[in-house]
Biotite code that builds the C-alpha atoms (Angstrom):
import biotite.structure as struc

atoms = struc.array([
    struc.Atom([0.000, 0.000, 0.000], chain_id="A", res_id=1, res_name="MET", atom_name="CA", element="C"),
    struc.Atom([2.872, 2.361, 0.842], chain_id="A", res_id=2, res_name="ASN", atom_name="CA", element="C"),
    struc.Atom([4.479, 1.689, -2.544], chain_id="A", res_id=3, res_name="LYS", atom_name="CA", element="C"),
    struc.Atom([1.204, 2.536, -4.308], chain_id="A", res_id=4, res_name="LEU", atom_name="CA", element="C"),
    struc.Atom([0.883, 5.767, -2.333], chain_id="A", res_id=5, res_name="TYR", atom_name="CA", element="C"),
    struc.Atom([4.504, 6.638, -3.092], chain_id="A", res_id=6, res_name="PHE", atom_name="CA", element="C"),
    struc.Atom([4.095, 6.059, -6.853], chain_id="A", res_id=7, res_name="PHE", atom_name="CA", element="C"),
    struc.Atom([0.792, 7.978, -6.968], chain_id="A", res_id=8, res_name="ALA", atom_name="CA", element="C"),
    struc.Atom([2.403, 10.913, -5.171], chain_id="A", res_id=9, res_name="THR", atom_name="CA", element="C"),
    struc.Atom([5.441, 10.750, -7.440], chain_id="A", res_id=10, res_name="LEU", atom_name="CA", element="C"),
    struc.Atom([3.202, 10.651, -10.521], chain_id="A", res_id=11, res_name="LEU", atom_name="CA", element="C"),
    struc.Atom([1.229, 13.679, -9.302], chain_id="A", res_id=12, res_name="CYS", atom_name="CA", element="C"),
    struc.Atom([4.442, 15.601, -8.649], chain_id="A", res_id=13, res_name="LEU", atom_name="CA", element="C"),
    struc.Atom([5.721, 14.760, -12.148], chain_id="A", res_id=14, res_name="VAL", atom_name="CA", element="C"),
    struc.Atom([2.499, 16.102, -13.684], chain_id="A", res_id=15, res_name="PHE", atom_name="CA", element="C"),
    struc.Atom([2.541, 19.257, -11.566], chain_id="A", res_id=16, res_name="VAL", atom_name="CA", element="C"),
    struc.Atom([6.166, 20.148, -12.279], chain_id="A", res_id=17, res_name="PHE", atom_name="CA", element="C"),
    struc.Atom([6.159, 19.142, -15.924], chain_id="A", res_id=18, res_name="SER", atom_name="CA", element="C"),
    struc.Atom([3.074, 21.126, -16.897], chain_id="A", res_id=19, res_name="SER", atom_name="CA", element="C"),
    struc.Atom([3.579, 23.989, -19.289], chain_id="A", res_id=20, res_name="CYS", atom_name="CA", element="C"),
    struc.Atom([2.921, 27.615, -18.560], chain_id="A", res_id=21, res_name="THR", atom_name="CA", element="C"),
    struc.Atom([0.322, 29.357, -20.655], chain_id="A", res_id=22, res_name="GLU", atom_name="CA", element="C"),
    struc.Atom([1.546, 32.320, -22.654], chain_id="A", res_id=23, res_name="VAL", atom_name="CA", element="C"),
    struc.Atom([-1.128, 34.784, -23.643], chain_id="A", res_id=24, res_name="GLN", atom_name="CA", element="C"),
    struc.Atom([-1.071, 35.508, -27.363], chain_id="A", res_id=25, res_name="LEU", atom_name="CA", element="C"),
    struc.Atom([-1.683, 39.115, -28.309], chain_id="A", res_id=26, res_name="LYS", atom_name="CA", element="C"),
    struc.Atom([-3.672, 39.471, -31.496], chain_id="A", res_id=27, res_name="ILE", atom_name="CA", element="C"),
    struc.Atom([-4.127, 42.927, -32.920], chain_id="A", res_id=28, res_name="SER", atom_name="CA", element="C"),
    struc.Atom([-7.262, 43.927, -34.789], chain_id="A", res_id=29, res_name="ASP", atom_name="CA", element="C"),
    struc.Atom([-6.848, 43.429, -38.522], chain_id="A", res_id=30, res_name="PRO", atom_name="CA", element="C"),
    struc.Atom([-7.304, 46.471, -40.759], chain_id="A", res_id=31, res_name="PRO", atom_name="CA", element="C"),
    struc.Atom([-10.812, 46.843, -42.117], chain_id="A", res_id=32, res_name="ILE", atom_name="CA", element="C"),
    struc.Atom([-11.021, 47.355, -45.876], chain_id="A", res_id=33, res_name="PRO", atom_name="CA", element="C"),
    struc.Atom([-13.206, 50.129, -47.223], chain_id="A", res_id=34, res_name="GLU", atom_name="CA", element="C"),
    struc.Atom([-16.825, 49.078, -47.451], chain_id="A", res_id=35, res_name="SER", atom_name="CA", element="C"),
    struc.Atom([-20.118, 50.837, -47.250], chain_id="A", res_id=36, res_name="ASP", atom_name="CA", element="C"),
    struc.Atom([-21.939, 47.755, -46.067], chain_id="A", res_id=37, res_name="ARG", atom_name="CA", element="C"),
    struc.Atom([-24.227, 47.967, -43.047], chain_id="A", res_id=38, res_name="VAL", atom_name="CA", element="C"),
    struc.Atom([-24.775, 44.787, -41.063], chain_id="A", res_id=39, res_name="VAL", atom_name="CA", element="C"),
    struc.Atom([-28.046, 43.922, -39.284], chain_id="A", res_id=40, res_name="LEU", atom_name="CA", element="C"),
    struc.Atom([-27.752, 42.092, -35.958], chain_id="A", res_id=41, res_name="ILE", atom_name="CA", element="C"),
    struc.Atom([-31.024, 40.802, -34.532], chain_id="A", res_id=42, res_name="GLU", atom_name="CA", element="C"),
    struc.Atom([-30.513, 39.637, -30.967], chain_id="A", res_id=43, res_name="GLU", atom_name="CA", element="C"),
    struc.Atom([-33.130, 37.440, -29.332], chain_id="A", res_id=44, res_name="LEU", atom_name="CA", element="C"),
    struc.Atom([-33.256, 38.698, -25.766], chain_id="A", res_id=45, res_name="SER", atom_name="CA", element="C"),
    struc.Atom([-35.537, 38.762, -22.754], chain_id="A", res_id=46, res_name="GLY", atom_name="CA", element="C"),
    struc.Atom([-36.043, 40.318, -19.345], chain_id="A", res_id=47, res_name="ALA", atom_name="CA", element="C"),
    struc.Atom([-35.793, 36.934, -17.585], chain_id="A", res_id=48, res_name="HIS", atom_name="CA", element="C"),
    struc.Atom([-32.709, 35.859, -19.542], chain_id="A", res_id=49, res_name="CYS", atom_name="CA", element="C"),
    struc.Atom([-29.721, 35.682, -17.180], chain_id="A", res_id=50, res_name="THR", atom_name="CA", element="C"),
    struc.Atom([-27.126, 35.568, -19.977], chain_id="A", res_id=51, res_name="ASN", atom_name="CA", element="C"),
    struc.Atom([-28.673, 38.306, -22.123], chain_id="A", res_id=52, res_name="CYS", atom_name="CA", element="C"),
    struc.Atom([-26.702, 41.187, -20.536], chain_id="A", res_id=53, res_name="PRO", atom_name="CA", element="C"),
    struc.Atom([-23.524, 39.500, -21.857], chain_id="A", res_id=54, res_name="LYS", atom_name="CA", element="C"),
    struc.Atom([-25.097, 39.303, -25.311], chain_id="A", res_id=55, res_name="GLY", atom_name="CA", element="C"),
    struc.Atom([-26.118, 42.957, -25.130], chain_id="A", res_id=56, res_name="SER", atom_name="CA", element="C"),
    struc.Atom([-22.584, 43.911, -24.097], chain_id="A", res_id=57, res_name="ALA", atom_name="CA", element="C"),
    struc.Atom([-21.151, 42.002, -27.072], chain_id="A", res_id=58, res_name="ALA", atom_name="CA", element="C"),
    struc.Atom([-23.528, 43.821, -29.430], chain_id="A", res_id=59, res_name="VAL", atom_name="CA", element="C"),
    struc.Atom([-22.650, 47.152, -27.803], chain_id="A", res_id=60, res_name="GLU", atom_name="CA", element="C"),
    struc.Atom([-18.940, 46.456, -28.349], chain_id="A", res_id=61, res_name="ASN", atom_name="CA", element="C"),
    struc.Atom([-19.586, 45.773, -32.021], chain_id="A", res_id=62, res_name="ILE", atom_name="CA", element="C"),
    struc.Atom([-21.610, 48.976, -32.352], chain_id="A", res_id=63, res_name="LEU", atom_name="CA", element="C"),
    struc.Atom([-18.736, 50.946, -30.791], chain_id="A", res_id=64, res_name="ASN", atom_name="CA", element="C"),
    struc.Atom([-16.108, 49.243, -32.945], chain_id="A", res_id=65, res_name="LYS", atom_name="CA", element="C"),
    struc.Atom([-17.946, 49.811, -36.244], chain_id="A", res_id=66, res_name="TYR", atom_name="CA", element="C"),
    struc.Atom([-19.878, 53.073, -35.823], chain_id="A", res_id=67, res_name="PRO", atom_name="CA", element="C"),
    struc.Atom([-22.440, 53.645, -38.561], chain_id="A", res_id=68, res_name="GLY", atom_name="CA", element="C"),
    struc.Atom([-21.838, 50.203, -40.055], chain_id="A", res_id=69, res_name="ARG", atom_name="CA", element="C"),
    struc.Atom([-23.989, 48.048, -37.767], chain_id="A", res_id=70, res_name="VAL", atom_name="CA", element="C"),
    struc.Atom([-27.691, 48.199, -37.008], chain_id="A", res_id=71, res_name="LEU", atom_name="CA", element="C"),
    struc.Atom([-28.671, 46.227, -33.907], chain_id="A", res_id=72, res_name="ALA", atom_name="CA", element="C"),
    struc.Atom([-32.170, 45.248, -32.829], chain_id="A", res_id=73, res_name="VAL", atom_name="CA", element="C"),
    struc.Atom([-33.130, 43.453, -29.614], chain_id="A", res_id=74, res_name="ALA", atom_name="CA", element="C"),
    struc.Atom([-36.098, 41.149, -30.176], chain_id="A", res_id=75, res_name="VAL", atom_name="CA", element="C"),
    struc.Atom([-38.262, 40.383, -27.127], chain_id="A", res_id=76, res_name="HIS", atom_name="CA", element="C"),
    struc.Atom([-40.628, 37.729, -28.410], chain_id="A", res_id=77, res_name="GLY", atom_name="CA", element="C"),
    struc.Atom([-42.148, 35.224, -26.028], chain_id="A", res_id=78, res_name="GLU", atom_name="CA", element="C"),
    struc.Atom([-39.480, 32.990, -24.453], chain_id="A", res_id=79, res_name="PHE", atom_name="CA", element="C"),
    struc.Atom([-38.029, 34.584, -21.260], chain_id="A", res_id=80, res_name="LEU", atom_name="CA", element="C"),
    struc.Atom([-39.457, 37.940, -22.318], chain_id="A", res_id=81, res_name="SER", atom_name="CA", element="C"),
    struc.Atom([-42.139, 38.585, -19.689], chain_id="A", res_id=82, res_name="ASP", atom_name="CA", element="C"),
    struc.Atom([-41.482, 41.835, -17.830], chain_id="A", res_id=83, res_name="PRO", atom_name="CA", element="C"),
    struc.Atom([-40.068, 41.407, -14.337], chain_id="A", res_id=84, res_name="ILE", atom_name="CA", element="C"),
    struc.Atom([-42.846, 42.283, -11.896], chain_id="A", res_id=85, res_name="ILE", atom_name="CA", element="C"),
    struc.Atom([-41.935, 45.347, -9.862], chain_id="A", res_id=86, res_name="GLY", atom_name="CA", element="C"),
    struc.Atom([-38.677, 45.966, -11.804], chain_id="A", res_id=87, res_name="LYS", atom_name="CA", element="C"),
    struc.Atom([-39.393, 46.273, -15.517], chain_id="A", res_id=88, res_name="SER", atom_name="CA", element="C"),
    struc.Atom([-40.441, 49.732, -16.566], chain_id="A", res_id=89, res_name="LYS", atom_name="CA", element="C"),
    struc.Atom([-41.507, 48.637, -20.084], chain_id="A", res_id=90, res_name="TYR", atom_name="CA", element="C"),
    struc.Atom([-42.956, 45.587, -21.800], chain_id="A", res_id=91, res_name="ASP", atom_name="CA", element="C"),
    struc.Atom([-41.033, 45.182, -25.061], chain_id="A", res_id=92, res_name="PHE", atom_name="CA", element="C"),
    struc.Atom([-43.013, 42.155, -26.241], chain_id="A", res_id=93, res_name="ARG", atom_name="CA", element="C"),
    struc.Atom([-45.199, 42.530, -29.301], chain_id="A", res_id=94, res_name="ASN", atom_name="CA", element="C"),
    struc.Atom([-46.774, 40.222, -31.905], chain_id="A", res_id=95, res_name="PRO", atom_name="CA", element="C"),
    struc.Atom([-44.175, 41.037, -34.596], chain_id="A", res_id=96, res_name="LYS", atom_name="CA", element="C"),
    struc.Atom([-41.320, 40.212, -32.207], chain_id="A", res_id=97, res_name="ALA", atom_name="CA", element="C"),
    struc.Atom([-43.021, 36.918, -31.366], chain_id="A", res_id=98, res_name="LYS", atom_name="CA", element="C"),
    struc.Atom([-43.402, 36.140, -35.081], chain_id="A", res_id=99, res_name="ASP", atom_name="CA", element="C"),
    struc.Atom([-39.746, 36.976, -35.691], chain_id="A", res_id=100, res_name="LEU", atom_name="CA", element="C"),
    struc.Atom([-38.631, 34.840, -32.754], chain_id="A", res_id=101, res_name="GLU", atom_name="CA", element="C"),
    struc.Atom([-40.647, 31.938, -34.193], chain_id="A", res_id=102, res_name="ASN", atom_name="CA", element="C"),
    struc.Atom([-39.187, 32.514, -37.675], chain_id="A", res_id=103, res_name="TRP", atom_name="CA", element="C"),
    struc.Atom([-35.640, 32.126, -36.300], chain_id="A", res_id=104, res_name="PHE", atom_name="CA", element="C"),
    struc.Atom([-36.449, 28.723, -34.744], chain_id="A", res_id=105, res_name="LYS", atom_name="CA", element="C"),
    struc.Atom([-34.905, 26.376, -33.948], chain_id="A", res_id=106, res_name="PRO", atom_name="CA", element="C"),
    struc.Atom([-32.523, 28.024, -31.508], chain_id="A", res_id=107, res_name="TRP", atom_name="CA", element="C"),
    struc.Atom([-31.562, 26.571, -28.172], chain_id="A", res_id=108, res_name="TYR", atom_name="CA", element="C"),
    struc.Atom([-31.350, 29.460, -25.763], chain_id="A", res_id=109, res_name="GLY", atom_name="CA", element="C"),
    struc.Atom([-30.983, 33.154, -25.288], chain_id="A", res_id=110, res_name="LYS", atom_name="CA", element="C"),
    struc.Atom([-29.196, 35.278, -26.099], chain_id="A", res_id=111, res_name="PRO", atom_name="CA", element="C"),
    struc.Atom([-29.198, 34.205, -29.709], chain_id="A", res_id=112, res_name="ALA", atom_name="CA", element="C"),
    struc.Atom([-28.373, 36.346, -32.680], chain_id="A", res_id=113, res_name="ALA", atom_name="CA", element="C"),
    struc.Atom([-28.798, 36.466, -36.411], chain_id="A", res_id=114, res_name="SER", atom_name="CA", element="C"),
    struc.Atom([-26.527, 38.489, -38.655], chain_id="A", res_id=115, res_name="ILE", atom_name="CA", element="C"),
    struc.Atom([-28.144, 39.727, -41.861], chain_id="A", res_id=116, res_name="ASN", atom_name="CA", element="C"),
    struc.Atom([-30.525, 36.753, -41.634], chain_id="A", res_id=117, res_name="ARG", atom_name="CA", element="C"),
    struc.Atom([-27.903, 34.722, -43.456], chain_id="A", res_id=118, res_name="VAL", atom_name="CA", element="C"),
    struc.Atom([-28.017, 30.999, -42.671], chain_id="A", res_id=119, res_name="PRO", atom_name="CA", element="C"),
    struc.Atom([-25.285, 29.793, -40.339], chain_id="A", res_id=120, res_name="THR", atom_name="CA", element="C"),
    struc.Atom([-23.126, 26.734, -40.866], chain_id="A", res_id=121, res_name="SER", atom_name="CA", element="C"),
    struc.Atom([-24.877, 25.110, -37.871], chain_id="A", res_id=122, res_name="ASP", atom_name="CA", element="C"),
    struc.Atom([-27.755, 22.989, -39.207], chain_id="A", res_id=123, res_name="VAL", atom_name="CA", element="C"),
    struc.Atom([-29.300, 22.720, -35.730], chain_id="A", res_id=124, res_name="THR", atom_name="CA", element="C"),
    struc.Atom([-29.617, 26.520, -35.461], chain_id="A", res_id=125, res_name="GLU", atom_name="CA", element="C"),
    struc.Atom([-29.810, 27.714, -39.069], chain_id="A", res_id=126, res_name="PRO", atom_name="CA", element="C"),
    struc.Atom([-30.534, 31.422, -38.484], chain_id="A", res_id=127, res_name="TYR", atom_name="CA", element="C"),
    struc.Atom([-30.245, 32.516, -34.855], chain_id="A", res_id=128, res_name="ALA", atom_name="CA", element="C"),
    struc.Atom([-27.244, 30.953, -33.174], chain_id="A", res_id=129, res_name="ASN", atom_name="CA", element="C"),
    struc.Atom([-27.366, 30.758, -29.366], chain_id="A", res_id=130, res_name="SER", atom_name="CA", element="C"),
    struc.Atom([-23.585, 30.655, -29.123], chain_id="A", res_id=131, res_name="ASN", atom_name="CA", element="C"),
    struc.Atom([-22.637, 33.178, -31.757], chain_id="A", res_id=132, res_name="PRO", atom_name="CA", element="C"),
    struc.Atom([-19.239, 34.614, -32.490], chain_id="A", res_id=133, res_name="ASP", atom_name="CA", element="C"),
    struc.Atom([-20.797, 38.019, -32.994], chain_id="A", res_id=134, res_name="LEU", atom_name="CA", element="C"),
    struc.Atom([-17.534, 39.894, -33.342], chain_id="A", res_id=135, res_name="ALA", atom_name="CA", element="C"),
    struc.Atom([-16.088, 37.525, -35.933], chain_id="A", res_id=136, res_name="GLY", atom_name="CA", element="C"),
    struc.Atom([-19.304, 36.995, -37.874], chain_id="A", res_id=137, res_name="SER", atom_name="CA", element="C"),
    struc.Atom([-20.246, 40.668, -38.012], chain_id="A", res_id=138, res_name="SER", atom_name="CA", element="C"),
    struc.Atom([-16.708, 41.624, -39.091], chain_id="A", res_id=139, res_name="ARG", atom_name="CA", element="C"),
    struc.Atom([-16.870, 39.102, -41.945], chain_id="A", res_id=140, res_name="LYS", atom_name="CA", element="C"),
    struc.Atom([-20.137, 40.638, -43.115], chain_id="A", res_id=141, res_name="ARG", atom_name="CA", element="C"),
    struc.Atom([-18.924, 44.241, -42.745], chain_id="A", res_id=142, res_name="ILE", atom_name="CA", element="C"),
    struc.Atom([-15.760, 43.800, -44.787], chain_id="A", res_id=143, res_name="VAL", atom_name="CA", element="C"),
    struc.Atom([-17.503, 41.844, -47.537], chain_id="A", res_id=144, res_name="LYS", atom_name="CA", element="C"),
    struc.Atom([-18.188, 44.041, -50.543], chain_id="A", res_id=145, res_name="ARG", atom_name="CA", element="C"),
    struc.Atom([-21.821, 44.595, -51.355], chain_id="A", res_id=146, res_name="SER", atom_name="CA", element="C"),
    struc.Atom([-22.716, 43.189, -54.800], chain_id="A", res_id=147, res_name="PRO", atom_name="CA", element="C"),
    struc.Atom([-25.088, 46.103, -55.382], chain_id="A", res_id=148, res_name="THR", atom_name="CA", element="C"),
    struc.Atom([-25.158, 49.731, -54.397], chain_id="A", res_id=149, res_name="GLN", atom_name="CA", element="C"),
    struc.Atom([-28.423, 51.039, -52.934], chain_id="A", res_id=150, res_name="HIS", atom_name="CA", element="C"),
    struc.Atom([-29.144, 54.699, -52.430], chain_id="A", res_id=151, res_name="HIS", atom_name="CA", element="C"),
    struc.Atom([-32.374, 55.951, -50.956], chain_id="A", res_id=152, res_name="ILE", atom_name="CA", element="C"),
    struc.Atom([-33.505, 59.508, -51.480], chain_id="A", res_id=153, res_name="LYS", atom_name="CA", element="C"),
    struc.Atom([-36.414, 60.789, -49.474], chain_id="A", res_id=154, res_name="ILE", atom_name="CA", element="C"),
    struc.Atom([-38.400, 63.759, -50.711], chain_id="A", res_id=155, res_name="ARG", atom_name="CA", element="C"),
    struc.Atom([-40.827, 65.469, -48.423], chain_id="A", res_id=156, res_name="LEU", atom_name="CA", element="C"),
])
């Protein structure tokens, strides 16, 4: 028994002292090519969603990083979207948000986001991904050249 204890301790010490140290890799932001493309991010969110503040912060970071090039919309449909009694000042739910939330199905949790309503590579969540790489996906869409140029003139 003592030999087994000795070898187990020795093995643990070998693992502890032979482990590598993690070196943090610094990656700078790549330059963004000229583009006039505006990206639409539709975030499925809700008042009762505990992870949604993190999703909102990620969207806010993207808005700050690409000013004027991203349009973000928070969609409060049905799932986890009831106002918090005694805390919520507004009820953001509406029938169109519910319809949109249903259109994005299936998705497996909130926050979930869709970028330009382009299908994702994930067949289980084809439009609104509940674990999105918002920064990477939105950047890919922003830098991509638009195949057409649209100009809207409004006359009053």
